[in-house]
C-alpha positions in Angstrom: -21.0 -61.6 -10.2 -17.5 -63.1 -9.9 -15.6 -63.9 -13.0 -13.3 -66.9 -13.5 -10.5 -64.7 -14.7 -8.5 -61.6 -13.9 -8.6 -58.9 -16.5 -6.4 -55.9 -17.3 -7.2 -53.4 -20.1 -4.4 -52.7 -22.6 -6.3 -50.1 -24.5 -9.9 -49.5 -25.6 -11.3 -52.9 -26.8 -8.2 -54.9 -25.9 -7.8 -56.8 -22.7 -5.5 -59.5 -21.2 -7.4 -62.2 -19.4 -5.7 -64.7 -17.1 -7.3 -67.9 -15.9 -5.7 -69.7 -13.0 -4.9 -73.4 -13.1 -7.0 -73.5 -9.9 -10.2 -72.1 -11.3 -13.1 -74.5 -10.5 -14.2 -76.2 -13.7 -17.9 -75.3 -13.0 -17.0 -71.6 -13.3 -16.1 -72.0 -16.9 -19.6 -71.7 -18.3 -21.1 -71.5 -21.7 -21.7 -67.9 -22.6 -22.1 -65.5 -25.6 -20.7 -62.0 -26.2 -22.3 -58.9 -27.7 -19.6 -58.3 -30.2 -17.1 -60.2 -32.4 -13.9 -61.1 -30.6 -10.5 -62.4 -31.6 -8.6 -64.1 -28.9 -4.8 -64.8 -29.1 -3.3 -67.3 -26.8 -0.2 -66.0 -25.0 0.3 -68.9 -22.6 -1.6 -72.1 -21.6 -1.1 -75.7 -22.1 -4.0 -78.0 -22.9 -6.7 -75.4 -22.6 -9.6 -75.9 -25.1 -12.1 -73.7 -26.8 -15.5 -75.0 -27.7 -17.8 -73.1 -30.1 -21.5 -73.9 -30.4 -22.3 -76.9 -32.5 -18.6 -77.9 -32.5 -16.3 -80.2 -30.6 -13.7 -78.8 -28.2 -10.3 -78.1 -29.7 -6.9 -77.4 -28.0 -5.8 -73.8 -28.2 -2.3 -73.3 -29.4 0.1 -70.6 -28.0 0.5 -67.9 -30.6 -2.7 -68.7 -32.5 -5.6 -66.4 -32.9 -9.3 -67.6 -32.8 -12.4 -65.8 -34.0 -15.5 -65.9 -31.9 -18.6 -64.4 -33.7 -20.9 -62.2 -31.6 -23.9 -63.9 -30.1 -22.4 -67.4 -30.5 -22.3 -69.8 -27.6 -18.8 -70.8 -26.5 -16.8 -71.9 -23.5 -13.2 -72.5 -22.3 -12.2 -75.9 -21.0 -9.5 -76.1 -18.4 -6.1 -77.4 -19.2 -2.8 -77.6 -17.4 -1.2 -74.5 -15.9 -2.5 -71.0 -16.2 -4.1 -69.5 -19.4 -3.4 -66.0 -20.6 -5.1 -64.6 -23.6 -5.5 -61.3 -25.4 -9.1 -60.4 -26.2 -9.6 -58.0 -29.0 -13.0 -56.5 -29.6 -12.0 -54.0 -32.3 
């Protein structure tokens, strides 16, 4: 299964994910994860995060967002590339 991002592991439980500005919108699907995650936006203008039962909101560079395990969520494409740090610890 192809993923809509490139990923590099920083250390156990911490990854950098990069979404290209050219990723097809239909590849950014609703999904849930098996553990709690904190994501920190390193770069990315206009990209949004939508959590289940909520409206999409624009992610801000430098901000960290909590995604509880087993909660539906998705990323919505913005301008430019998106780079985030995903922390599962």
